N, CA, C, O and CB atoms as a CASP TS submission, in Angstrom:
PFRMAT TS
TARGET T0000
AUTHOR 0000-0000-0000
METHOD Language model
MODEL 1
PARENT N/A
ATOM      1  N   MET     1       0.482  17.131   4.625  1.00  0.00           N
ATOM      2  CA  MET     1       1.265  16.146   5.318  1.00  0.00           C
ATOM      3  C   MET     1       2.667  16.682   5.620  1.00  0.00           C
ATOM      4  O   MET     1       3.330  16.220   6.549  1.00  0.00           O
ATOM      5  CB  MET     1       1.340  14.867   4.500  1.00  0.00           C
ATOM      6  N   LYS     2       3.101  17.640   4.843  1.00  0.00           N
ATOM      7  CA  LYS     2       4.440  18.182   5.056  1.00  0.00           C
ATOM      8  C   LYS     2       4.537  18.982   6.351  1.00  0.00           C
ATOM      9  O   LYS     2       5.623  19.168   6.900  1.00  0.00           O
ATOM     10  CB  LYS     2       4.837  19.055   3.884  1.00  0.00           C
ATOM     11  N   LYS     3       3.374  19.457   6.835  1.00  0.00           N
ATOM     12  CA  LYS     3       3.391  20.258   8.061  1.00  0.00           C
ATOM     13  C   LYS     3       3.521  19.382   9.313  1.00  0.00           C
ATOM     14  O   LYS     3       3.920  19.864  10.373  1.00  0.00           O
ATOM     15  CB  LYS     3       2.122  21.106   8.149  1.00  0.00           C
ATOM     16  N   LEU     4       3.181  18.091   9.187  1.00  0.00           N
ATOM     17  CA  LEU     4       3.311  17.197  10.329  1.00  0.00           C
ATOM     18  C   LEU     4       4.782  16.902  10.594  1.00  0.00           C
ATOM     19  O   LEU     4       5.563  16.700   9.664  1.00  0.00           O
ATOM     20  CB  LEU     4       2.532  15.889  10.092  1.00  0.00           C
ATOM     21  N   PRO     5       5.147  16.880  11.866  1.00  0.00           N
ATOM     22  CA  PRO     5       6.538  16.525  12.166  1.00  0.00           C
ATOM     23  C   PRO     5       6.762  15.025  11.940  1.00  0.00           C
ATOM     24  O   PRO     5       5.809  14.250  11.857  1.00  0.00           O
ATOM     25  CB  PRO     5       6.897  16.911  13.628  1.00  0.00           C
ATOM     26  N   ASP     6       8.036  14.631  11.842  1.00  0.00           N
ATOM     27  CA  ASP     6       8.349  13.213  11.642  1.00  0.00           C
ATOM     28  C   ASP     6       8.166  12.397  12.916  1.00  0.00           C
ATOM     29  O   ASP     6       7.968  11.183  12.857  1.00  0.00           O
ATOM     30  CB  ASP     6       9.774  13.059  11.139  1.00  0.00           C
ATOM     31  N   SER     7       8.230  13.052  14.052  1.00  0.00           N
ATOM     32  CA  SER     7       7.999  12.351  15.321  1.00  0.00           C
ATOM     33  C   SER     7       7.377  13.321  16.328  1.00  0.00           C
ATOM     34  O   SER     7       7.549  14.538  16.260  1.00  0.00           O
ATOM     35  CB  SER     7       9.332  11.753  15.881  1.00  0.00           C
ATOM     36  N   VAL     8       6.655  12.721  17.254  1.00  0.00           N
ATOM     37  CA  VAL     8       6.027  13.505  18.324  1.00  0.00           C
ATOM     38  C   VAL     8       6.407  12.868  19.649  1.00  0.00           C
ATOM     39  O   VAL     8       6.361  11.648  19.801  1.00  0.00           O
ATOM     40  CB  VAL     8       4.463  13.574  18.157  1.00  0.00           C
ATOM     41  N   LYS     9       6.779  13.699  20.596  1.00  0.00           N
ATOM     42  CA  LYS     9       7.141  13.203  21.917  1.00  0.00           C
ATOM     43  C   LYS     9       5.913  13.265  22.821  1.00  0.00           C
ATOM     44  O   LYS     9       5.329  14.326  23.039  1.00  0.00           O
ATOM     45  CB  LYS     9       8.318  14.024  22.521  1.00  0.00           C
ATOM     46  N   VAL    10       5.539  12.093  23.342  1.00  0.00           N
ATOM     47  CA  VAL    10       4.440  11.976  24.283  1.00  0.00           C
ATOM     48  C   VAL    10       5.032  11.515  25.595  1.00  0.00           C
ATOM     49  O   VAL    10       5.472  10.372  25.721  1.00  0.00           O
ATOM     50  CB  VAL    10       3.333  10.993  23.771  1.00  0.00           C
ATOM     51  N   ASP    11       5.043  12.391  26.557  1.00  0.00           N
ATOM     52  CA  ASP    11       5.733  12.165  27.841  1.00  0.00           C
ATOM     53  C   ASP    11       7.188  11.781  27.575  1.00  0.00           C
ATOM     54  O   ASP    11       7.977  12.621  27.140  1.00  0.00           O
ATOM     55  CB  ASP    11       5.016  11.049  28.676  1.00  0.00           C
ATOM     56  N   CYS    12       7.554  10.525  27.831  1.00  0.00           N
ATOM     57  CA  CYS    12       8.951  10.113  27.589  1.00  0.00           C
ATOM     58  C   CYS    12       9.074   9.192  26.386  1.00  0.00           C
ATOM     59  O   CYS    12      10.111   8.554  26.206  1.00  0.00           O
ATOM     60  CB  CYS    12       9.520   9.415  28.823  1.00  0.00           C
ATOM     61  N   ILE    13       8.032   9.108  25.553  1.00  0.00           N
ATOM     62  CA  ILE    13       8.012   8.218  24.401  1.00  0.00           C
ATOM     63  C   ILE    13       7.985   9.053  23.123  1.00  0.00           C
ATOM     64  O   ILE    13       7.197   9.990  23.004  1.00  0.00           O
ATOM     65  CB  ILE    13       6.792   7.257  24.461  1.00  0.00           C
ATOM     66  N   ASN    14       8.848   8.708  22.174  1.00  0.00           N
ATOM     67  CA  ASN    14       8.813   9.337  20.860  1.00  0.00           C
ATOM     68  C   ASN    14       7.992   8.472  19.920  1.00  0.00           C
ATOM     69  O   ASN    14       8.253   7.276  19.786  1.00  0.00           O
ATOM     70  CB  ASN    14      10.244   9.551  20.303  1.00  0.00           C
ATOM     71  N   VAL    15       7.008   9.063  19.275  1.00  0.00           N
ATOM     72  CA  VAL    15       6.146   8.355  18.332  1.00  0.00           C
ATOM     73  C   VAL    15       6.557   8.770  16.937  1.00  0.00           C
ATOM     74  O   VAL    15       6.506   9.949  16.589  1.00  0.00           O
ATOM     75  CB  VAL    15       4.631   8.656  18.589  1.00  0.00           C
ATOM     76  N   ASN    16       6.969   7.789  16.129  1.00  0.00           N
ATOM     77  CA  ASN    16       7.405   8.049  14.780  1.00  0.00           C
ATOM     78  C   ASN    16       6.197   8.149  13.862  1.00  0.00           C
ATOM     79  O   ASN    16       5.400   7.215  13.778  1.00  0.00           O
ATOM     80  CB  ASN    16       8.365   6.960  14.301  1.00  0.00           C
ATOM     81  N   LEU    17       6.057   9.272  13.177  1.00  0.00           N
ATOM     82  CA  LEU    17       4.898   9.505  12.306  1.00  0.00           C
ATOM     83  C   LEU    17       5.201   9.257  10.827  1.00  0.00           C
ATOM     84  O   LEU    17       4.315   9.411   9.986  1.00  0.00           O
ATOM     85  CB  LEU    17       4.403  10.924  12.485  1.00  0.00           C
ATOM     86  N   VAL    18       6.433   8.878  10.499  1.00  0.00           N
ATOM     87  CA  VAL    18       6.816   8.691   9.108  1.00  0.00           C
ATOM     88  C   VAL    18       5.947   7.599   8.426  1.00  0.00           C
ATOM     89  O   VAL    18       5.473   7.828   7.313  1.00  0.00           O
ATOM     90  CB  VAL    18       8.314   8.319   9.025  1.00  0.00           C
ATOM     91  N   PRO    19       5.725   6.433   9.050  1.00  0.00           N
ATOM     92  CA  PRO    19       4.865   5.433   8.403  1.00  0.00           C
ATOM     93  C   PRO    19       3.426   5.945   8.216  1.00  0.00           C
ATOM     94  O   PRO    19       2.788   5.675   7.198  1.00  0.00           O
ATOM     95  CB  PRO    19       4.852   4.139   9.231  1.00  0.00           C
ATOM     96  N   PHE    20       2.936   6.677   9.202  1.00  0.00           N
ATOM     97  CA  PHE    20       1.595   7.249   9.100  1.00  0.00           C
ATOM     98  C   PHE    20       1.495   8.207   7.937  1.00  0.00           C
ATOM     99  O   PHE    20       0.547   8.157   7.153  1.00  0.00           O
ATOM    100  CB  PHE    20       1.217   7.960  10.387  1.00  0.00           C
ATOM    101  N   LYS    21       2.494   9.093   7.828  1.00  0.00           N
ATOM    102  CA  LYS    21       2.508  10.062   6.732  1.00  0.00           C
ATOM    103  C   LYS    21       2.606   9.358   5.380  1.00  0.00           C
ATOM    104  O   LYS    21       1.953   9.763   4.419  1.00  0.00           O
ATOM    105  CB  LYS    21       3.677  11.045   6.902  1.00  0.00           C
ATOM    106  N   GLY    22       3.420   8.305   5.306  1.00  0.00           N
ATOM    107  CA  GLY    22       3.551   7.525   4.063  1.00  0.00           C
ATOM    108  C   GLY    22       2.238   6.863   3.689  1.00  0.00           C
ATOM    109  O   GLY    22       1.866   6.836   2.516  1.00  0.00           O
ATOM    110  N   GLY    23       1.528   6.325   4.684  1.00  0.00           N
ATOM    111  CA  GLY    23       0.242   5.686   4.429  1.00  0.00           C
ATOM    112  C   GLY    23      -0.787   6.686   3.924  1.00  0.00           C
ATOM    113  O   GLY    23      -1.542   6.385   2.999  1.00  0.00           O
ATOM    114  N   ILE    24      -0.824   7.855   4.512  1.00  0.00           N
ATOM    115  CA  ILE    24      -1.766   8.903   4.097  1.00  0.00           C
ATOM    116  C   ILE    24      -1.441   9.356   2.675  1.00  0.00           C
ATOM    117  O   ILE    24      -2.348   9.546   1.865  1.00  0.00           O
ATOM    118  CB  ILE    24      -1.717  10.113   5.077  1.00  0.00           C
ATOM    119  N   GLU    25      -0.158   9.531   2.368  1.00  0.00           N
ATOM    120  CA  GLU    25       0.233   9.931   1.013  1.00  0.00           C
ATOM    121  C   GLU    25      -0.153   8.863  -0.005  1.00  0.00           C
ATOM    122  O   GLU    25      -0.574   9.181  -1.117  1.00  0.00           O
ATOM    123  CB  GLU    25       1.743  10.199   0.948  1.00  0.00           C
ATOM    124  N   ASP    26      -0.005   7.580   0.383  1.00  0.00           N
ATOM    125  CA  ASP    26      -0.415   6.479  -0.508  1.00  0.00           C
ATOM    126  C   ASP    26      -1.915   6.525  -0.748  1.00  0.00           C
ATOM    127  O   ASP    26      -2.362   6.345  -1.881  1.00  0.00           O
ATOM    128  CB  ASP    26      -0.016   5.109   0.089  1.00  0.00           C
ATOM    129  N   ILE    27      -2.688   6.760   0.282  1.00  0.00           N
ATOM    130  CA  ILE    27      -4.142   6.860   0.121  1.00  0.00           C
ATOM    131  C   ILE    27      -4.521   8.018  -0.791  1.00  0.00           C
ATOM    132  O   ILE    27      -5.401   7.879  -1.641  1.00  0.00           O
ATOM    133  CB  ILE    27      -4.818   7.028   1.483  1.00  0.00           C
ATOM    134  N   PHE    28      -3.861   9.160  -0.619  1.00  0.00           N
ATOM    135  CA  PHE    28      -4.140  10.304  -1.498  1.00  0.00           C
ATOM    136  C   PHE    28      -3.788   9.991  -2.944  1.00  0.00           C
ATOM    137  O   PHE    28      -4.513  10.388  -3.856  1.00  0.00           O
ATOM    138  CB  PHE    28      -3.365  11.538  -1.032  1.00  0.00           C
ATOM    139  N   LYS    29      -2.670   9.276  -3.168  1.00  0.00           N
ATOM    140  CA  LYS    29      -2.264   8.908  -4.521  1.00  0.00           C
ATOM    141  C   LYS    29      -3.313   7.962  -5.148  1.00  0.00           C
ATOM    142  O   LYS    29      -3.707   8.127  -6.303  1.00  0.00           O
ATOM    143  CB  LYS    29      -0.855   8.233  -4.502  1.00  0.00           C
ATOM    144  N   ARG    30      -3.744   6.985  -4.363  1.00  0.00           N
ATOM    145  CA  ARG    30      -4.772   6.046  -4.894  1.00  0.00           C
ATOM    146  C   ARG    30      -6.080   6.784  -5.210  1.00  0.00           C
ATOM    147  O   ARG    30      -6.727   6.511  -6.221  1.00  0.00           O
ATOM    148  CB  ARG    30      -5.050   4.897  -3.867  1.00  0.00           C
ATOM    149  N   LEU    31      -6.457   7.717  -4.338  1.00  0.00           N
ATOM    150  CA  LEU    31      -7.663   8.504  -4.576  1.00  0.00           C
ATOM    151  C   LEU    31      -7.525   9.320  -5.851  1.00  0.00           C
ATOM    152  O   LEU    31      -8.440   9.367  -6.673  1.00  0.00           O
ATOM    153  CB  LEU    31      -7.951   9.425  -3.384  1.00  0.00           C
ATOM    154  N   SER    32      -6.386   9.953  -6.006  1.00  0.00           N
ATOM    155  CA  SER    32      -6.138  10.752  -7.206  1.00  0.00           C
ATOM    156  C   SER    32      -6.183   9.892  -8.449  1.00  0.00           C
ATOM    157  O   SER    32      -6.788  10.277  -9.449  1.00  0.00           O
ATOM    158  CB  SER    32      -4.794  11.460  -7.113  1.00  0.00           C
ATOM    159  N   ASP    33      -5.549   8.730  -8.399  1.00  0.00           N
ATOM    160  CA  ASP    33      -5.559   7.808  -9.558  1.00  0.00           C
ATOM    161  C   ASP    33      -6.986   7.363  -9.883  1.00  0.00           C
ATOM    162  O   ASP    33      -7.370   7.297 -11.051  1.00  0.00           O
ATOM    163  CB  ASP    33      -4.668   6.565  -9.277  1.00  0.00           C
ATOM    164  N   ALA    34      -7.760   7.060  -8.851  1.00  0.00           N
ATOM    165  CA  ALA    34      -9.155   6.631  -9.061  1.00  0.00           C
ATOM    166  C   ALA    34      -9.981   7.753  -9.674  1.00  0.00           C
ATOM    167  O   ALA    34     -10.806   7.509 -10.555  1.00  0.00           O
ATOM    168  CB  ALA    34      -9.791   6.178  -7.730  1.00  0.00           C
ATOM    169  N   LEU    35      -9.764   8.972  -9.215  1.00  0.00           N
ATOM    170  CA  LEU    35     -10.513  10.113  -9.762  1.00  0.00           C
ATOM    171  C   LEU    35     -10.164  10.343 -11.227  1.00  0.00           C
ATOM    172  O   LEU    35     -11.044  10.612 -12.045  1.00  0.00           O
ATOM    173  CB  LEU    35     -10.227  11.386  -8.950  1.00  0.00           C
ATOM    174  N   VAL    36      -8.868  10.237 -11.558  1.00  0.00           N
ATOM    175  CA  VAL    36      -8.453  10.422 -12.956  1.00  0.00           C
ATOM    176  C   VAL    36      -9.058   9.330 -13.840  1.00  0.00           C
ATOM    177  O   VAL    36      -9.550   9.616 -14.931  1.00  0.00           O
ATOM    178  CB  VAL    36      -6.905  10.411 -13.073  1.00  0.00           C
ATOM    179  N   GLU    37      -9.023   8.080 -13.370  1.00  0.00           N
ATOM    180  CA  GLU    37      -9.591   6.977 -14.141  1.00  0.00           C
ATOM    181  C   GLU    37     -11.093   7.145 -14.343  1.00  0.00           C
ATOM    182  O   GLU    37     -11.605   6.902 -15.436  1.00  0.00           O
ATOM    183  CB  GLU    37      -9.307   5.654 -13.448  1.00  0.00           C
ATOM    184  N   THR    38     -11.792   7.557 -13.302  1.00  0.00           N
ATOM    185  CA  THR    38     -13.233   7.755 -13.395  1.00  0.00           C
ATOM    186  C   THR    38     -13.554   8.904 -14.345  1.00  0.00           C
ATOM    187  O   THR    38     -14.496   8.813 -15.133  1.00  0.00           O
ATOM    188  CB  THR    38     -13.830   8.026 -12.006  1.00  0.00           C
ATOM    189  N   LEU    39     -12.777   9.982 -14.274  1.00  0.00           N
ATOM    190  CA  LEU    39     -12.992  11.110 -15.153  1.00  0.00           C
ATOM    191  C   LEU    39     -12.742  10.744 -16.605  1.00  0.00           C
ATOM    192  O   LEU    39     -13.500  11.149 -17.486  1.00  0.00           O
ATOM    193  CB  LEU    39     -12.108  12.259 -14.749  1.00  0.00           C
ATOM    194  N   GLN    40     -11.692   9.984 -16.862  1.00  0.00           N
ATOM    195  CA  GLN    40     -11.394   9.539 -18.231  1.00  0.00           C
ATOM    196  C   GLN    40     -12.536   8.681 -18.773  1.00  0.00           C
ATOM    197  O   GLN    40     -12.950   8.842 -19.921  1.00  0.00           O
ATOM    198  CB  GLN    40     -10.064   8.744 -18.271  1.00  0.00           C
ATOM    199  N   SER    41     -13.042   7.772 -17.940  1.00  0.00           N
ATOM    200  CA  SER    41     -14.137   6.915 -18.363  1.00  0.00           C
ATOM    201  C   SER    41     -15.384   7.738 -18.657  1.00  0.00           C
ATOM    202  O   SER    41     -16.075   7.491 -19.645  1.00  0.00           O
ATOM    203  CB  SER    41     -14.435   5.864 -17.296  1.00  0.00           C
ATOM    204  N   SER    42     -15.670   8.707 -17.808  1.00  0.00           N
ATOM    205  CA  SER    42     -16.842   9.547 -18.004  1.00  0.00           C
ATOM    206  C   SER    42     -16.712  10.380 -19.284  1.00  0.00           C
ATOM    207  O   SER    42     -17.678  10.538 -20.030  1.00  0.00           O
ATOM    208  CB  SER    42     -17.047  10.464 -16.791  1.00  0.00           C
ATOM    209  N   ILE    43     -15.519  10.906 -19.527  1.00  0.00           N
ATOM    210  CA  ILE    43     -15.306  11.692 -20.749  1.00  0.00           C
ATOM    211  C   ILE    43     -15.473  10.827 -21.973  1.00  0.00           C
ATOM    212  O   ILE    43     -16.053  11.273 -22.963  1.00  0.00           O
ATOM    213  CB  ILE    43     -13.917  12.335 -20.750  1.00  0.00           C
ATOM    214  N   GLU    44     -14.974   9.583 -21.937  1.00  0.00           N
ATOM    215  CA  GLU    44     -15.110   8.686 -23.094  1.00  0.00           C
ATOM    216  C   GLU    44     -16.577   8.371 -23.354  1.00  0.00           C
ATOM    217  O   GLU    44     -17.003   8.343 -24.508  1.00  0.00           O
ATOM    218  CB  GLU    44     -14.317   7.379 -22.869  1.00  0.00           C
ATOM    219  N   LYS    45     -17.351   8.133 -22.308  1.00  0.00           N
ATOM    220  CA  LYS    45     -18.780   7.843 -22.465  1.00  0.00           C
ATOM    221  C   LYS    45     -19.508   9.056 -23.036  1.00  0.00           C
ATOM    222  O   LYS    45     -20.315   8.921 -23.956  1.00  0.00           O
ATOM    223  CB  LYS    45     -19.407   7.430 -21.112  1.00  0.00           C
ATOM    224  N   ASP    46     -19.227  10.237 -22.495  1.00  0.00           N
ATOM    225  CA  ASP    46     -19.875  11.458 -22.990  1.00  0.00           C
ATOM    226  C   ASP    46     -19.482  11.728 -24.432  1.00  0.00           C
ATOM    227  O   ASP    46     -20.314  12.148 -25.237  1.00  0.00           O
ATOM    228  CB  ASP    46     -19.508  12.664 -22.109  1.00  0.00           C
ATOM    229  N   SER    47     -18.227  11.493 -24.762  1.00  0.00           N
ATOM    230  CA  SER    47     -17.753  11.675 -26.128  1.00  0.00           C
ATOM    231  C   SER    47     -18.499  10.738 -27.089  1.00  0.00           C
ATOM    232  O   SER    47     -18.864  11.149 -28.191  1.00  0.00           O
ATOM    233  CB  SER    47     -16.231  11.424 -26.205  1.00  0.00           C
ATOM    234  N   GLU    48     -18.722   9.521 -26.691  1.00  0.00           N
ATOM    235  CA  GLU    48     -19.458   8.570 -27.530  1.00  0.00           C
ATOM    236  C   GLU    48     -20.899   9.012 -27.730  1.00  0.00           C
ATOM    237  O   GLU    48     -21.442   8.876 -28.826  1.00  0.00           O
ATOM    238  CB  GLU    48     -19.423   7.173 -26.909  1.00  0.00           C
ATOM    239  N   VAL    49     -21.525   9.539 -26.680  1.00  0.00           N
ATOM    240  CA  VAL    49     -22.894  10.038 -26.798  1.00  0.00           C
ATOM    241  C   VAL    49     -22.955  11.206 -27.793  1.00  0.00           C
ATOM    242  O   VAL    49     -23.848  11.257 -28.640  1.00  0.00           O
ATOM    243  CB  VAL    49     -23.430  10.481 -25.413  1.00  0.00           C
ATOM    244  N   VAL    50     -22.006  12.138 -27.687  1.00  0.00           N
ATOM    245  CA  VAL    50     -21.973  13.290 -28.595  1.00  0.00           C
ATOM    246  C   VAL    50     -21.714  12.807 -30.024  1.00  0.00           C
ATOM    247  O   VAL    50     -22.327  13.305 -30.968  1.00  0.00           O
ATOM    248  CB  VAL    50     -20.879  14.317 -28.154  1.00  0.00           C
ATOM    249  N   HIS    51     -20.807  11.837 -30.184  1.00  0.00           N
ATOM    250  CA  HIS    51     -20.506  11.292 -31.503  1.00  0.00           C
ATOM    251  C   HIS    51     -21.766  10.677 -32.154  1.00  0.00           C
ATOM    252  O   HIS    51     -22.056  10.911 -33.327  1.00  0.00           O
ATOM    253  CB  HIS    51     -19.388  10.232 -31.392  1.00  0.00           C
ATOM    254  N   ARG    52     -22.499   9.887 -31.354  1.00  0.00           N
ATOM    255  CA  ARG    52     -23.723   9.288 -31.887  1.00  0.00           C
ATOM    256  C   ARG    52     -24.759  10.341 -32.242  1.00  0.00           C
ATOM    257  O   ARG    52     -25.452  10.202 -33.249  1.00  0.00           O
ATOM    258  CB  ARG    52     -24.309   8.309 -30.886  1.00  0.00           C
ATOM    259  N   PHE    53     -24.880  11.396 -31.432  1.00  0.00           N
ATOM    260  CA  PHE    53     -25.823  12.475 -31.681  1.00  0.00           C
ATOM    261  C   PHE    53     -25.486  13.185 -32.994  1.00  0.00           C
ATOM    262  O   PHE    53     -26.369  13.452 -33.809  1.00  0.00           O
ATOM    263  CB  PHE    53     -25.818  13.474 -30.511  1.00  0.00           C
ATOM    264  N   ILE    54     -24.198  13.486 -33.188  1.00  0.00           N
ATOM    265  CA  ILE    54     -23.778  14.169 -34.411  1.00  0.00           C
ATOM    266  C   ILE    54     -23.991  13.276 -35.626  1.00  0.00           C
ATOM    267  O   ILE    54     -24.451  13.741 -36.668  1.00  0.00           O
ATOM    268  CB  ILE    54     -22.304  14.592 -34.316  1.00  0.00           C
ATOM    269  N   LYS    55     -23.659  12.001 -35.495  1.00  0.00           N
ATOM    270  CA  LYS    55     -23.859  11.060 -36.599  1.00  0.00           C
ATOM    271  C   LYS    55     -25.330  10.954 -36.962  1.00  0.00           C
ATOM    272  O   LYS    55     -25.677  10.953 -38.142  1.00  0.00           O
ATOM    273  CB  LYS    55     -23.307   9.678 -36.236  1.00  0.00           C
ATOM    274  N   SER    56     -26.192  10.864 -35.970  1.00  0.00           N
ATOM    275  CA  SER    56     -27.623  10.795 -36.215  1.00  0.00           C
ATOM    276  C   SER    56     -28.135  12.074 -36.875  1.00  0.00           C
ATOM    277  O   SER    56     -28.943  12.024 -37.802  1.00  0.00           O
ATOM    278  CB  SER    56     -28.369  10.542 -34.909  1.00  0.00           C
ATOM    279  N   GLY    57     -27.660  13.209 -36.392  1.00  0.00           N
ATOM    280  CA  GLY    57     -28.074  14.501 -36.990  1.00  0.00           C
ATOM    281  C   GLY    57     -27.626  14.636 -38.427  1.00  0.00           C
ATOM    282  O   GLY    57     -28.385  15.113 -39.271  1.00  0.00           O
ATOM    283  N   LEU    58     -26.397  14.221 -38.722  1.00  0.00           N
ATOM    284  CA  LEU    58     -25.903  14.300 -40.107  1.00  0.00           C
ATOM    285  C   LEU    58     -26.689  13.373 -41.029  1.00  0.00           C
ATOM    286  O   LEU    58     -26.961  13.724 -42.177  1.00  0.00           O
ATOM    287  CB  LEU    58     -24.407  13.947 -40.164  1.00  0.00           C
ATOM    288  N   GLU    59     -27.052  12.196 -40.532  1.00  0.00           N
ATOM    289  CA  GLU    59     -27.856  11.279 -41.348  1.00  0.00           C
ATOM    290  C   GLU    59     -29.221  11.891 -41.660  1.00  0.00           C
ATOM    291  O   GLU    59     -29.711  11.755 -42.781  1.00  0.00           O
ATOM    292  CB  GLU    59     -28.032   9.924 -40.626  1.00  0.00           C
ATOM    293  N   LYS    60     -29.840  12.560 -40.691  1.00  0.00           N
ATOM    294  CA  LYS    60     -31.118  13.180 -40.908  1.00  0.00           C
ATOM    295  C   LYS    60     -31.007  14.375 -41.870  1.00  0.00           C
ATOM    296  O   LYS    60     -31.876  14.603 -42.711  1.00  0.00           O
ATOM    297  CB  LYS    60     -31.707  13.616 -39.580  1.00  0.00           C
ATOM    298  N   LEU    61     -29.914  15.122 -41.715  1.00  0.00           N
ATOM    299  CA  LEU    61     -29.720  16.276 -42.609  1.00  0.00           C
ATOM    300  C   LEU    61     -29.438  15.856 -44.055  1.00  0.00           C
ATOM    301  O   LEU    61     -29.840  16.550 -44.989  1.00  0.00           O
ATOM    302  CB  LEU    61     -28.571  17.141 -42.098  1.00  0.00           C
ATOM    303  N   ASN    62     -28.772  14.759 -44.238  1.00  0.00           N
ATOM    304  CA  ASN    62     -28.392  14.287 -45.567  1.00  0.00           C
ATOM    305  C   ASN    62     -29.504  13.492 -46.259  1.00  0.00           C
ATOM    306  O   ASN    62     -29.422  13.231 -47.460  1.00  0.00           O
ATOM    307  CB  ASN    62     -27.149  13.434 -45.464  1.00  0.00           C
ATOM    308  N   SER    63     -30.526  13.112 -45.522  1.00  0.00           N
ATOM    309  CA  SER    63     -31.608  12.343 -46.158  1.00  0.00           C
ATOM    310  C   SER    63     -32.544  13.274 -46.913  1.00  0.00           C
ATOM    311  O   SER    63     -32.739  14.428 -46.530  1.00  0.00           O
ATOM    312  CB  SER    63     -32.400  11.532 -45.104  1.00  0.00           C
ATOM    313  N   ASN    64     -33.114  12.760 -47.982  1.00  0.00           N
ATOM    314  CA  ASN    64     -34.062  13.533 -48.779  1.00  0.00           C
ATOM    315  C   ASN    64     -35.456  13.451 -48.169  1.00  0.00           C
ATOM    316  O   ASN    64     -35.881  12.378 -47.743  1.00  0.00           O
ATOM    317  CB  ASN    64     -34.084  13.034 -50.234  1.00  0.00           C
ATOM    318  N   PRO    65     -36.160  14.555 -48.124  1.00  0.00           N
ATOM    319  CA  PRO    65     -37.517  14.548 -47.553  1.00  0.00           C
ATOM    320  C   PRO    65     -38.500  13.837 -48.463  1.00  0.00           C
ATOM    321  O   PRO    65     -39.683  13.739 -48.137  1.00  0.00           O
ATOM    322  CB  PRO    65     -37.996  15.975 -47.296  1.00  0.00           C
TER
END
């Protein structure tokens, strides 16, 4: 977004791109936040699965045959 100019001249009209750039940056920020939240949730779920697996394995190892 930094490469885009702040305004573009079309014939005799200047088009201000600052609001457009701000909107795109806001969308990228929301996307990034959503990705981080999804990744955190996925890691927590996977961590719980691993924890249950280890707990189950330790219970089986500690039981007498």
